[in-house]
N, C-alpha and C positions, 0 to 999 in steps of 0.2 A: 577549951582554955578562953577566958574573956579576953577580947581583942584580937584574939588569933584569926587570921585570914587565910583560908586554903587559897582563895584566887590570888591574894597578894604573893603567896608563896610560890604558887605556881608561874605567876608572870615574872617572878625574880629568876627561877630556875630557867625558864624560856629564853630570858635575856642572856644568862650566862652561856647558855647552849648555843644561842645564835653567834656568839661572840667566837666560837671556835667551828666556823662554817668550813674552814679548810678540812679539818678532820671529819667533819659529817660526810663530806664528800667521799673520802676513803673509805669511811665505814659503809655507804650505801653501795658503792661499787663492789666491796667484798660481798654484801647481801645479795645483790643481784646476780653475781657469779655464783653464789652457792646455791640460791634458790633455782637458777637454770640448769646446775650441775645435777641436784639432786630430783628435780620434778620436770626437766625438761624445758625447752626454750619457747613452747607453745603457751602465751600468758592466759589464754582462754580456758585451757585445762590445768594450770597451775597457779592456785590462789595465791601462794607465797610469792610467787614471781609479780604476779599481778598488784599485789600490795607494796612490794619492794619498787616496782616501777611508778605507781602512784605518790609513793614517799619521795622518790627521787625527783619526779616532775613539781612537787609541792616544794623541794627545796631548790627549785629552777636548775638542776642540773641539764645540761645540753642533751638533746636527744642522741646525738651521735656518741657521746659518753656512755649513756644508757645501753646504747646498742652493741658498743664494743664489750661492756663488761658481761652482757648476754651471751655474746659469742665465745667470750673466753670461758665463761663458766660450762658451756655447752661443747665445748671443746672444737670449736670451729676455728679459733686461734689459738696460740700458745699463751700460757701464763701461769702464774702460780696456783697451786690448787689448795684450797683452804678447806679446813674441817671445823666443825663446831665442837667447842669443849665449854662446860659451865663449870665454875667453881663456886663454892658456898663456905660462908664463914660468919664472924661475928666481930662486930666494931665496939665502940665505945659502949660501957654498960649492958653488953650482950645484944646489942641491936642485930638483927639479922642481915645479913648482905649477901647477895646474889650477883655473880659476875658472869655474864655472856661473852664469850669470844670467839673469833674467827680467825684461826693460825694455819700457819704452814710449818711451824715449828712448837710442838707442844712443850719440850724441855724448856724453851726459852720463856714461853708464857707462863707456865707454872712459877717459874723462879721470880719473874716479875710481879706477878700477883702476890705470891707469898711474902716476897720482900716489902711490897706497899702495906699489906696487913700488918706485918710485924714492926715496921718502923712507926706506924701511926696508931698503935694501941690495939690492934685487933688480932685475931689470928684465924688462919685458914681451917675449915673443917672438912668433914668427910661428905662424900656424894649423898644427897638427900637430906642433909643435916637441917637444911632450912627451906628447902624448895616446897613443902608444904604448907608453908606460910604465906604462899603467894597464889593469885587465881591469873591464869592468862586469859586477857580479855582487851578489848578496845575501850578506850576512856576518852570522853569528850568533856571538858570543864567549861559551861558557859558562863558569861558574865552575869555578876549580880543585876537583878532587876529582868533577867529574861522571863518572858511570858510561858509560865511551866505548862499550862493547859496546852497552848499551841504547840510547844514542843512535843509534849506527850502525844498528842493526836499522831504527830507526824513518826516519831521514833518508835512508838509501840506496834504502827501498821507494818514498819519495817524490820521488826524483829528485836529490838532493844531489849536487854534482859533486865535492865533496873534503870530508874531515875529518881535522883534524889536532890532535894534542896537543901543545900549545907547552911550552916549557922551564919556565914557571911552573905548569904543571899544567893551566891553562885549555884548553878544547877549542874550536877555530875550525872553523865549518861554512862552507862556500862553496855558493852555490844559483845557478841561473840566475835574473835579476832577477825574473820574474813568478811563479817559484816559492816566492819568499821566504816570504810571508804564511803559507801554507799550512803549512809546515814550519815556521815559528815558533808558530803557534798549536797544532800537534801536541806540540811540546817544552813549551810551557806547560802543556797538559794532563797533561804527565807530572811537572809539580812542578819543572821544570829551572830553575836561576837563569840569567836571561839578562842579563849586564852590558852588552852593545851589540848591537843589531840593526837593519840597514838595509840598502837597496840602494844601493851606493856605487860609486866606481870606485877599486878597491883597487890599490896599487902593486904592480908586479911585484918590485920590491925595494925595501929600506927601509935608510937612513942613519940610525943613532942620533946625536943632536945633545946636547951636555952644555955645562954652564957658560955661557960668554959666547955661544957661538955659539947655543945652545938659548935663550936669552933674546931675542937680535936675531931669530932665526927667528920665534919666537912673537909677538913685536911686529908682524912682517909679517903672520902670518896672522890676528891680532886685527883688524888694521886692514882687511884685506879682508873677513872675515866681517862686520864693523860696517858695512860698505857696505849700504844700501837695496835695490840691485838684486841683490846676490849672495845665490844660493840655495845653494850649496855650495862649499868650497873642499878641494880634494885635494891631498897633497903626499907626496913620496918620504922627507921629513923625519919621523923617528920621535924626538919630543920627551920626554927623561926627566923626568918630572914630580918624581922626586926622591923617589917613596913606597917 
């Protein structure tokens, strides 16, 4: 769409996420605990834990908080036991929505997620109903004007899966999930501005939402993201922030 900027949209989303810093810590602590419980506390042999630790430090989490979460997950200290659960559904105009949760009470979590869908014009689907519409990968969005050739020389050698110059001039780099942090660190060494970087479930296709539909869809996404048990929310809806 003319005038639509992926870079501006991502920056807007990042600002909104940064405003919820306290909740980010809670989510990271849960992820550290679950990663340690499922794969062990040895970060060199547990790529999921290594990624969680990198993300925690990127968000300025204190080292002792990280270590306590790992010990809780590995059973060295007592604490709640969380399990992974995913809910899939549809939002405004049939946009796909996938909600990843870590919970110690499935009944509570599904009730909260279903209520959010129902209240804001969506509906909860069945397992597998939309997951096939997303790809698990690392995503880095680099600022418009980034030297594409310089970036390509670095990231291709490190195993990046794809690099694309978007219509607004920003550069998108896709990686395998556990190659993400290495590639991100190398780009930072080059002084490249990274507007967004994370391991995500990227929609295979996106639908741009504007006006009233965008507002309604954003309310649903905000309601889901505000739930204590929700870790991440992914959608095929691309909401134009108006920037």
